[in-house]
C-alpha positions, 0 to 999 in steps of 0.5 A: 500500500503506497503511503499518501503524503498530506498536503493542505493545498491538494485539490485546491488552486493556489492564488498567485501573489499580488507581486507577480501580478504587478511585476515591474519591468526591468530597464532592459525590457523597457529599452527593448519596448521603446526601440520596437515602438520607435521602429514601428513609428518610423515605418508609419512615417515612411508610409505617410511620406510615400503617400504624400509623394504620390499625391498629384499636384492640383491642376488649374482650371482649363478654358472649358471649365472656366467658360462652364463656370461663367455660364453656370453662374450666369444661368444661376443669376438669371433664374434667381433674378426671375424668382425675385421678381415674382416672389413678393406676390406669393409668401410660399414662393418666397419661403421656398426660395429663401430655403433653396438659397440657404441650402445652396450656400451650405452645400457649396461651403460644405463641398469646399470644406470636404475637398480641402480636408481630403486634399490636406489629409496626407500632409497632416498625417505626415506631421502627426507621424513625424511628431510621434516618431520624434518622441519615440526616438527621444524616449529610446535614446534616453532609456538606452543612455540610462541603461548604460549609465545608471548614475545619470538617472538621479538628478543629473544631466538627464533630469530635464527629460523627466516628466513634470510633476504637479502638486494638486488638491491644495489651494494657493491662498488661505485666510485663517484667524489666530489660533485656528488649525487646518491640514493641507492634503496635496497630491503628488507622485513624489514624497511631500515635505513642508516648510514655513517662511514665518513661524511667528504667523504660521507653523506646519508639521511633517503631516501638513497641519498648519497652525496660525500663531499670529497676524500677518503673512506666511508662505508655506513651501510644499515640495514634492521630491523627484522620482525615477520618472517625475522631476521635483516640484515646488508650490508656494502657499500663502497663509494670512493670519487675521485677528479673532472674531471680536466679542461684543460687550454692550449694545444700547439704544438711544434717540435715533441712535445706538452705541456698540462696545466690544472687547479690544484685540491688540493684534487688530489694526481696526474694526468695522461695525455693520448694521441693517434692518434685514436679518440676513444683511442682504439689503439696507446694509451700512458700515462704519470703520473704527480705528484700533484705538477705540472699542466703541462706536455710536451710529446716529441719524437712524429711523425711529422705532426701527430694529437694527441688527448689529455685528462687528469684525476686526481687520489686519493691514498686510502690504496696504490691504485689509484682511478681515476676521469673521463677523462676531455674534449678531445682536439686535437693538430697537432705537427710540 
């Protein structure tokens, strides 16, 4: 009796590992494929050039065709002239005549366009084949050089042949209040690193988390490192640190006026008070600017017994431009 060996996988199909499915090609295989692609596109280029060479030159119109053309245009003008004389007497005739003229125009221009496309097709095919063959040739010689000199692939003389890398999924400008944090989530082919240009305004860690430390302007540099296929890429992101939302302390009504007070922010360069009779601040909206030295504003010449909604925000001047914080809490007041 023969002894049977126990095998836990007997009778079952063993799945292939994922590595075998996504096996990367060697540099020699890539070079061979590139050479074959270059040769095929060279053959297509030769065929396109031969077809263009066989194309006969455009013959000028002979005397018979010129006379026939003049006669045809004369008959065409005579017939349509007669129709023009009587078409005003019948609306149906006029409509049919206009339709016929439009159809003749479309047919004439369409015929010319098609003839031009057919005539120029061989030349366009040659230009397209030349462009593809040039790219394939450059790719082959690049891969051949890298295969012979592997050290040249890493940021050396051949780095200009690498594909341009793009950093996406990230905005170029952010405006955040002091104390706020947000995370940058850029997408790129290479490894991404971050660096801030002004730590007093904004800091950034290795994971892209930005924290606004103070008011002002900071530049965050996002760098995507080069890979074997893509070149290095850098993107500049501007972060504006603005003051926090002002806290309204008091809102009192007077005769055709109201007075609003808020908590002082040492990092602000000024304040803006906005008031309106509309709850959503979409109409009848007016504003008053207040310097940083004051934390109180009185608005006069208002309508009697009207209810006004009031809100306050602060701003910071950066390079002569005002950058505002968010609006503080809205409060209502009814003037006397």
